[in-house]
LORO-886163 format. One record per residue (C-alpha): residue number from 1; residue in three letters; x, z, y. Coordinates in pm, whole numbers, plus 32768, in hexadecimal, padded with zeros to 4 digits. Each point is the difference from the previous one (the first is absolute). Layout:
BEGIN
R   pos   code      u      w      v
R   NUM    ala      X      Z      Y
...
***
This chain:
BEGIN
R   pos   code      u      w      v
R     1    met   8528   70DE   B085
R     2    lys   80CB   7F2A   80F7
R     3    glu   7F75   7F6A   815D
R     4    leu   7FB1   7EC9   7FF3
R     5    pro   80DD   7EED   80C9
R     6    ala   7F50   7F7F   8123
R     7    pro   7F65   7EAF   7FED
R     8    pro   80ED   7ED5   8071
R     9    pro   7F86   7F2F   811D
R    10    ser   7FA1   7EB1   7F28
R    11    phe   7F29   80DB   7F4A
R    12    ala   7F6F   80A1   8125
R    13    lys   7F94   7EA5   809B
R    14    arg   7F6C   7F82   7EBA
R    15    lys   7F20   8111   7FF8
R    16    gly   7FAB   7FDF   813E
R    17    arg   7F97   7EA5   7FB2
R    18    ile   7F0F   806E   7EDE
R    19    leu   7F6E   812F   80C6
R    20    gln   7FA2   7F07   8120
R    21    gln   7F49   7F4D   7F1C
R    22    leu   7F4A   80F1   7F41
R    23    ser   7F85   809D   817C
R    24    ile   7F10   7ECB   8009
R    25    pro   7E9B   8083   7FF2
R    26    asp   7F7F   7FE1   7E9C
R    27    ser   7F15   7F0F   80A9
R    28    glu   80D6   7EFB   8018
R    29    tyr   8133   8077   7F0A
R    30    thr   8003   7F1B   7EDD
R    31    asp   80F4   7FC3   7EE0
R    32    ala   803E   7F44   7EAE
R    33    ser   7F0B   80FD   7F32
R    34    pro   7EAB   7FBC   7F92
R    35    lys   7F91   80FD   80DE
R    36    gly   80DE   7F9E   80FF
R    37    ser   8010   8170   80AB
R    38    ile   80EE   8146   7F8F
R    39    asp   7EF4   80BF   7EF5
R    40    ala   7F6E   813B   809A
R    41    gly   8069   80A6   7EF2
R    42    ile   817F   8014   8055
R    43    arg   7FC6   7FD2   8161
R    44    asp   805E   816A   8059
R    45    leu   8133   7FC3   7F1E
R    46    ile   806A   7EEF   8068
R    47    asp   801A   80BB   818B
R    48    glu   8094   80F0   7F86
R    49    ile   8129   7F5A   7F52
R    50    asn   804F   7F0A   8152
R    51    gly   7FE5   812E   80C2
R    52    leu   8132   80AE   7F52
R    53    asp   816D   7FA4   808B
R    54    gly   8081   7EEF   7F0F
R    55    phe   7EDD   7F77   7F5B
R    56    val   7EED   7EF9   8019
R    57    thr   7EE4   7F4F   7F0F
R    58    thr   804A   7E95   7FCD
R    59    ser   7EE6   7FBB   7F09
R    60    ser   7EE4   80D5   7F6C
R    61    cys   7EE5   801B   7F20
R    62    ala   7F4E   8148   7FA3
R    63    gly   7F68   7F86   7EB1
R    64    arg   7F21   7EE5   7FAA
R    65    val   7EF6   7F90   7F07
R    66    ser   7FE4   7E95   7FE2
R    67    val   7F90   7EE0   7F40
R    68    phe   80AB   7EA6   8039
R    69    val   8023   7EA6   7F78
R    70    glu   8156   7FAA   7FE4
R    71    gly   80CA   7ED0   804C
R    72    lys   80CC   7F16   7F8A
R    73    lys   8132   80B6   7F0E
R    74    gln   8144   7FAD   809F
R    75    gln   80F8   7F4D   7F01
R    76    gln   8114   8124   8049
R    77    gly   814D   7F6F   7FEC
R    78    pro   8198   80AE   7FC9
R    79    gly   7FB2   80B1   812E
R    80    gly   7ED5   80CB   7FAD
R    81    asp   7EE3   802D   80B4
R    82    gln   808A   8018   8152
R    83    gly   7F1F   8041   8129
R    84    tyr   7F09   80AD   7F1E
R    85    glu   8014   8132   80AA
R    86    gln   7FD7   7F83   815A
R    87    glu   7EBB   7F46   7F91
R    88    gln   7FAF   8182   7F61
R    89    glu   8052   8096   8178
R    90    gln   7F59   7F1B   80B9
R    91    glu   7E93   8035   7F39
R    92    arg   802E   815F   7FFD
R    93    gly   7FD9   801C   815C
R    94    gln   80C0   807A   8152
R    95    gly   811E   7F34   80A8
R    96    ala   8033   7EAF   804B
R    97    pro   7FEC   7F00   7EFC
R    98    thr   8138   7FA3   7F92
R    99    thr   8060   7E84   7F65
R   100    ala   8009   8040   7E82
R   101    thr   8116   7F0A   7F38
R   102    lys   7ED3   7F84   7F1E
R   103    pro   7F0F   7ED3   8079
R   104    asp   7EB6   806B   8058
R   105    thr   7F62   7F56   7F17
R   106    leu   80EB   80BE   7EDD
R   107    ala   7F8D   8176   7FA8
R   108    gly   80E3   80F7   7F31
R   109    val   7FA3   8099   7ED1
R   110    gly   7ED5   80E1   803E
R   111    gly   7FAD   7F7B   814C
R   112    lys   7F21   7F3F   80D8
R   113    gly   80C3   7F01   80B3
R   114    gly   7F96   7E9E   8066
R   115    gly   7EAD   7F95   7F5F
R   116    gly   7F9A   8147   7FC5
R   117    ser   7F33   80EF   808E
R   118    trp   7F5D   8143   802C
R   119    leu   7E70   8053   7F87
R   120    phe   803F   8151   8060
R   121    val   8098   8134   8080
R   122    ser   7FF0   816C   8046
R   123    his   80DB   8109   80AA
R   124    asp   7F1D   80E5   7F82
R   125    pro   7F67   807F   7E9A
R   126    val   7ED2   7F1F   7F9F
R   127    ser   7EBA   80AF   800E
R   128    leu   7F00   7F6A   7ECB
R   129    ser   7ED0   8091   7F66
R   130    glu   8040   8011   7E7A
R   131    asn   7EF4   7F4C   7FBB
R   132    ser   801D   7ED0   8119
R   133    ala   7FA9   7EC9   7F42
R   134    gly   8154   7F36   7FA8
R   135    ser   7F80   7EBA   80EA
R   136    asp   8031   814E   813E
R   137    leu   8150   8019   7F7C
R   138    asp   8049   7EB8   7FE3
R   139    thr   7F5B   7FEB   8175
R   140    val   80E1   8120   807E
R   141    leu   8151   7F51   7F59
R   142    gly   7FC4   7E9B   8078
R   143    leu   7FE3   7FC4   7E61
R   144    gly   7EF4   7F17   7F76
R   145    ser   7F3D   8062   7EB1
R   146    pro   8090   7F99   7EB4
R   147    arg   7F5F   7EDB   7F7D
R   148    gly   7EE5   8021   7F08
R   149    pro   7F7D   8159   7F8B
R   150    glu   80EB   8119   8031
R   151    gln   804B   80CB   7F0A
R   152    pro   808E   817D   8013
R   153    gly   818E   7FDC   7FD5
R   154    ala   8016   7EAE   7FED
R   155    gly   8094   7EE1   80E6
R   156    gly   7F69   7EC6   8077
R   157    gly   80B4   7EC9   800A
R   158    asn   8179   7F9D   7FE8
R   159    ala   80E9   7F62   80D3
R   160    glu   8030   7E90   7FC5
R   161    glu   8110   7F30   80B5
R   162    gly   802F   8004   8153
R   163    ser   7F2E   814A   803F
R   164    ser   8050   813F   80C8
R   165    leu   800E   8123   7F94
R   166    val   7F49   8155   808E
R   167    his   80A4   8153   8021
R   168    phe   7F7D   815F   8058
R   169    lys   8140   80D9   8087
R   170    phe   802D   814E   807C
R   171    glu   8136   8042   80C2
R   172    pro   8062   813E   80A2
R   173    met   807F   8042   8137
R   174    ile   816C   7F49   8065
R   175    leu   80BF   802A   8120
R   176    his   8120   7F59   80A1
R   177    val   80CF   80ED   80F8
R   178    leu   812B   7F77   80AB
R   179    thr   80D3   8115   8023
R   180    ala   8137   803C   811F
R   181    ser   8122   806C   7EEF
R   182    pro   803C   8034   7E57
R   183    asp   7FCF   8155   8064
R   184    his   7E9E   7FBB   809B
R   185    ala   7F97   7F36   7EE8
R   186    gln   8098   8110   7EDE
R   187    leu   7EFB   8107   80C6
R   188    leu   7EFA   7F2B   8005
R   189    leu   8013   7F66   7E9A
R   190    arg   8036   816E   7F5E
R   191    cys   7EC0   8050   80BF
R   192    gly   7F1A   7EE1   7F55
R   193    leu   80CE   803D   7E9D
R   194    gln   7F82   818B   8010
R   195    ala   7EA8   7F8B   8084
R   196    gly   7FC7   7F2B   7ED5
R   197    phe   8070   7EDF   8046
R   198    arg   80F7   7F89   7F0F
R   199    glu   804F   7E9E   8024
R   200    ser   804F   802D   815F
R   201    gly   8147   7F98   806D
R   202    ala   80E2   7F6E   80ED
R   203    ile   80EE   7EC5   8060
R   204    asn   8100   7FD7   8109
R   205    leu   80AB   80FA   7FD8
R   206    thr   815D   7F8B   806C
R   207    ala   807E   7F7E   812E
R   208    ala   7FA6   7E90   8077
R   209    ala   80F6   7EB3   8025
R   210    thr   80B1   80E0   8126
R   211    pro   8091   8123   7FEE
R   212    ala   7F6D   8046   8145
R   213    glu   7EAC   7FD5   7F89
R   214    pro   7F5D   8169   7F49
R   215    ala   7F4F   7FDD   7F1A
R   216    thr   7E9C   8049   8020
R   217    pro   7F38   7FF6   7E9D
R   218    met   7ED4   7FC7   7F9B
R   219    val   7F2C   80FC   7F0F
R   220    ala   7EE3   7FAD   7F4F
R   221    ile   7F09   810D   7F83
R   222    arg   7F3F   7FC6   7EF7
R   223    ser   7F96   8037   7EA2
R   224    met   7F62   7EF8   7EE6
R   225    gly   7F7F   812A   7F34
R   226    leu   7ECA   7FF6   80AF
R   227    ala   7FD1   7E87   8010
R   228    leu   7F14   7F58   7F19
R   229    glu   7F9C   7E8B   7FCF
R   230    ser   7F3A   7F1F   7F0B
R   231    leu   7F73   7EC7   7FD7
R   232    val   7E96   7FF1   802C
R   233    gly   7FA9   7EA0   803D
R   234    val   8040   7E7D   8042
R   235    gln   7FD5   7EEA   80E0
R   236    arg   7FE9   7EEA   7F4D
R   237    pro   8077   7E9C   80CF
R   238    gly   7EE0   7FD1   8133
R   239    gly   7F48   813C   7F5D
R   240    val   7FCE   8161   8075
R   241    pro   8084   8134   7FA9
R   242    gln   7F72   806E   7EBB
R   243    arg   7FE0   815A   7F6A
R   244    thr   8087   7FFD   7E94
R   245    val   7FF1   8140   7FA2
R   246    ser   7ED9   8100   7FC0
R   247    ala   7F56   80D4   8133
R   248    glu   8043   814C   7F4D
R   249    tyr   817D   7F77   800D
R   250    leu   8007   7FD6   8167
R   251    arg   7F60   813E   8037
R   252    thr   812D   808D   7F43
R   253    leu   80D8   7F75   80CE
R   254    leu   7F66   8073   8144
R   255    arg   7FD4   8174   7F77
R   256    val   817A   7FFB   7F9B
R   257    ala   8086   7F77   817F
R   258    asn   7F16   80F2   807E
R   259    asp   80B8   80F5   7F3A
R   260    arg   8143   7F83   808C
R   261    phe   7F94   8003   8186
R   262    val   7FD1   814E   7FD5
R   263    ala   817F   8064   7F64
R   264    asn   8090   7ED5   80FA
R   265    ala   7F85   80E4   8138
R   266    glu   80AA   815F   7F53
R   267    arg   812F   7F4E   7FC7
R   268    ile   8006   7F75   81A8
R   269    gln   7F9C   814C   8044
R   270    arg   8122   80A3   7F3A
R   271    phe   80D1   7EDB   80CA
R   272    arg   7F8E   805F   813C
R   273    ala   803D   8191   7FD3
R   274    gly   814F   7FD3   7F68
R   275    leu   8060   7F0E   810E
R   276    leu   7FA1   80D4   811A
R   277    asp   807F   8124   7F78
R   278    ala   8173   7F69   7FB8
R   279    thr   8019   7F6E   816E
R   280    thr   7F51   814B   80AD
R   281    val   813A   80A1   8082
R   282    arg   8011   8168   8003
R   283    ser   805D   8125   80F0
R   284    gly   80FA   80F2   7F82
R   285    lys   8112   8109   8079
R   286    glu   8130   7EFD   7FD1
R   287    gly   7ED9   7EF2   80B4
R   288    ala   7F63   7EC8   7F69
R   289    gly   803D   7F3C   7F1D
R   290    trp   7F6A   7F1C   7EA7
R   291    glu   7FB7   80B6   7EE2
R   292    asp   7F77   7F47   7ED2
R   293    ala   7F37   8084   7ECA
R   294    gln   80ED   80B5   7F43
R   295    ala   804F   80BA   8111
R   296    arg   7EB7   8046   8057
R   297    arg   7F99   80AE   7ED6
R   298    glu   80F7   80DC   8027
R   299    arg   7FD4   8047   8139
R   300    met   7EAE   8066   7F85
R   301    arg   8077   80C6   7EDF
R   302    ala   80D1   80A3   80B6
R   303    glu   7EDB   804B   811F
R   304    gly   7F21   805E   7ECF
R   305    leu   8104   8115   7F74
R   306    arg   7FFD   809C   8146
R   307    arg   7EAD   8021   8058
R   308    lys   7FEE   80B9   7EAB
R   309    ala   8114   80D4   8016
R   310    glu   7F43   8033   8154
R   311    leu   7ECA   8065   7F78
R   312    gln   809F   80BE   7EF3
R   313    phe   80C8   8125   80E7
R   314    gln   7E85   7FD9   80EA
R   315    gln   7F67   8067   7EB0
R   316    gln   810A   8106   7FDC
R   317    gln   7FF3   8095   815E
R   318    gln   7E6E   8011   7FE0
R   319    gln   801E   80BA   7ED1
R   320    gln   80FC   80F5   805D
R   321    gln   7F09   804C   8142
R   322    gln   7EDA   8048   7F35
R   323    gln   80D4   80BF   7F49
R   324    gln   8071   80D6   8114
R   325    thr   7EAB   7FFB   8096
R   326    gln   7F7E   80BB   7EBF
R   327    leu   8129   80E6   7FEE
R   328    gln   7FA4   8061   816A
R   329    gln   7E96   8013   7FB7
R   330    ser   801F   80F6   7EDE
R   331    asp   80F0   80DA   80AD
R   332    thr   7EDF   8001   8156
R   333    leu   7F26   807A   7EB9
R   334    ser   8102   812F   7F5C
R   335    gly   8005   808B   815A
R   336    val   7E90   8018   8045
R   337    glu   7FC1   80AB   7EAD
R   338    asp   8144   80EA   8077
R   339    ala   7F5C   8051   8122
R   340    asp   7EB1   802D   7F94
R   341    ile   80A6   810D   7EF0
R   342    gly   8086   80B0   8167
R   343    ile   7EF8   800E   80A1
R   344    gly   7F14   8096   7EB7
R   345    ile   812E   8137   7FE5
R   346    asp   7FC7   801F   8189
R   347    ile   7EBB   8036   804A
R   348    glu   7FA3   80D7   7ECE
R   349    pro   809D   812F   80BE
R   350    tyr   7FA2   7FCB   813A
R   351    thr   7E8E   7FEE   7FA4
R   352    ala   8037   811F   7F5B
R   353    leu   8070   80EF   80F6
R   354    asn   7F2C   7F7B   8109
R   355    ala   7EF0   807A   7EF4
R   356    tyr   80D5   817F   7FD9
R   357    asp   7FDD   8004   8196
R   358    ala   7EB2   7FB0   7FE6
R   359    thr   7FA9   8156   7F2F
***
């Protein structure tokens, strides 16, 4: 892999401002997410990325399960759902709040938005007993029980005019990283795709309005394959959020979300390992340089073949040494037998002569 270009001064200045914000103690740091701080599950990953030249994180979320009441829907115009991505970044954590193009009283499709509210948010698997009653689930998730007796598999109540829907949602890790050049963005994007974050992408790949200003792409590491969303309740005008699904259905959603927390953590680890490997400078006879995944595979294969050849050579040497030892031992035994025979022939005449002289 070719060496990455040096970060331009404009990138270094912006990175410095972001790192200054992140250096605020956790007790004082706050952002636009419901949690208000960087998720502990990816704090090490963020520190590692920010420690690399040419990369700095701007927003992040380790993954979460939430229950929320949606806000008032936006009537989309010809321009589409502009500003929704900015609103999502604000709600997912890390970074100074940005100004979305939507009015505060409107929400994007599927978003919390104006007039909505968070009922439950967790960045860790939810531990609930299989025997827990529906009322326990309602208490944990901020929902009220359905109206009337609950029937297995049945909902409780219908939405009416002016009601707001209640969503259950699992979202995997999302990470926005500002990069110093398209080459930096390509490297980061490749690591994300290989780790399983298949909906990752990049913007601002071309230079800015002024030709002298180099491009600093923004990369989003994300995956929709693990996402899960379901309607679980309704809030009527002036009322409280009420569950419209059975407790067993809600427990099923939680079990699926907990499984996806595990899969999400595995992808994060693959991404982290791949990025560190791709950005590690290796020393060699010709000096230091970058090594991509393909080059690493070829190098490891060559090293494996070399070790195998060395092992075979050592085994052959050991076999030859064993054969030589066996031959030497065989020659020694043969010489001893010959010596024993010679001694017998010489002793008998000597003994006979001595006996004759005695008589």
